C-alpha positions as CSV (number, residue, x, y, z in Angstrom):
1,M,-10.3,15.7,-6.3
2,Y,-8.0,12.6,-7.8
3,N,-5.1,13.9,-9.9
4,K,-4.3,11.3,-12.7
5,N,-0.8,12.9,-12.4
6,N,0.8,10.4,-10.0
7,I,3.3,7.6,-10.3
8,F,0.9,4.9,-9.4
9,Y,-1.8,6.0,-12.1
10,K,1.1,5.4,-14.4
11,I,2.2,2.4,-13.1
12,I,-1.5,1.0,-13.4
13,H,-1.6,1.9,-17.1
14,K,2.1,0.6,-18.0
15,E,3.5,4.0,-18.6
16,I,6.0,3.4,-16.0
17,P,7.8,-0.1,-15.2
18,A,7.5,-1.7,-12.1
19,T,8.4,-5.3,-10.2
20,I,4.9,-6.5,-10.0
21,I,4.3,-9.2,-7.8
22,Y,0.4,-9.1,-8.2
23,E,-1.9,-8.2,-10.7
24,D,-5.9,-8.7,-11.4
25,E,-8.4,-6.5,-12.7
26,K,-9.1,-4.8,-9.7
27,I,-5.7,-4.5,-7.7
28,L,-1.7,-4.3,-8.3
29,A,0.9,-5.2,-5.9
30,F,4.5,-4.6,-6.6
31,N,7.9,-3.7,-4.7
32,D,8.5,-0.3,-3.5
33,I,11.7,1.1,-5.2
34,N,13.0,2.8,-2.0
35,K,12.8,-0.2,0.2
36,A,12.3,0.5,4.0
37,A,12.8,-3.3,4.9
38,P,13.8,-6.2,3.0
39,I,10.0,-6.7,2.0
40,H,8.3,-3.8,0.9
41,V,5.3,-4.0,-1.1
42,L,2.6,-1.7,-2.2
43,I,-0.7,-2.6,-2.8
44,I,-3.1,-0.4,-4.7
45,P,-6.7,-0.4,-6.0
46,K,-6.7,0.3,-9.8
47,K,-9.8,2.7,-9.7
48,E,-8.9,6.3,-8.7
49,Y,-9.0,6.8,-4.8
50,I,-6.9,9.2,-3.0
51,N,-6.5,7.6,0.4
52,H,-8.0,5.5,2.8
53,S,-11.2,7.4,3.7
54,D,-11.9,8.2,0.3
55,F,-11.4,4.3,-0.8
56,I,-13.7,3.6,2.4
57,E,-16.5,6.4,1.2
58,K,-16.5,5.6,-2.5
59,A,-15.7,2.1,-3.0
60,S,-18.3,-0.4,-3.0
61,N,-18.4,-3.0,0.1
62,D,-17.6,-5.8,-2.2
63,D,-14.4,-4.0,-3.4
64,I,-13.4,-3.1,0.2
65,A,-13.7,-6.6,1.2
66,Y,-12.0,-7.7,-2.2
67,F,-9.1,-5.6,-1.9
68,F,-8.4,-6.5,2.2
69,K,-8.9,-10.1,1.6
70,K,-6.3,-10.1,-1.4
71,T,-3.9,-8.5,0.6
72,N,-3.8,-11.1,3.0
73,E,-3.3,-13.6,0.2
74,I,-0.6,-11.4,-1.0
75,I,1.0,-11.5,2.3
76,K,0.9,-15.2,2.4
77,S,2.6,-15.5,-0.7
78,L,5.6,-13.7,0.6
79,N,5.7,-16.0,3.1
80,I,5.5,-13.6,6.2
81,E,2.0,-14.4,7.3
82,N,3.7,-16.5,9.9
83,D,6.2,-13.9,11.0
84,S,5.8,-10.3,12.1
85,Y,5.0,-7.8,9.3
86,R,3.6,-4.3,9.4
87,I,0.6,-2.8,7.5
88,I,0.8,1.0,6.8
89,S,-1.2,3.5,5.0
90,N,-0.2,7.3,5.0
91,I,-3.2,9.8,5.0
92,G,-2.7,13.5,4.2
93,P,0.4,15.9,4.7
94,D,1.0,15.4,8.4
95,A,1.2,11.6,7.9
96,N,3.5,12.2,5.0
97,Q,1.4,11.1,2.4
98,T,3.3,11.8,-0.8
99,I,1.5,9.9,-3.8
100,F,-1.9,10.7,-3.8
101,H,-3.5,7.3,-4.8
102,Y,-4.9,4.9,-2.3
103,H,-2.2,2.4,-1.4
104,I,-1.0,0.3,1.5
105,H,2.6,-0.9,2.5
106,I,3.3,-4.4,3.4
107,L,6.9,-4.4,5.2
108,G,8.5,-7.4,6.7
109,G,11.6,-9.6,6.7
110,Q,13.2,-8.3,9.5
111,N,12.6,-6.7,13.0
112,L,11.2,-3.3,12.2
113,G,11.6,-1.6,15.4
114,P,9.2,0.7,16.8
115,L,6.6,2.6,14.5
116,I,7.8,5.6,16.1
117,S,10.9,6.3,17.9
118,S,10.9,6.7,21.6
119,D,12.3,10.4,20.9
120,N,9.1,11.2,19.4
121,L,6.3,9.9,21.6
122,L,4.1,12.6,23.2
123,R,4.7,12.7,27.0
């Protein structure tokens, strides 16, 4: 069940400030305050979804398509579409999801290295 006591809900409702780079009636994109790369943007739907699975199961097909098409437009606006970038969504405790409002991370602006270090690879 969605819990409204999360930072992204509060950002959507302007209870907490954020450096917003894009906003419309359906989505919000803003800079992560704990950057993991020179470009680190979070993109969230304004409706209440816990994670990727919840979003895919409950959102309309039009809203899903809109979210990902708009994500691509935001990536272009960041001028990284021709460079390398990473899209990440953490789902659940083993993936270290800490904010239970669906969001994706867009990271870029430098060599991001391996997603998982070779020390952590299963052998």
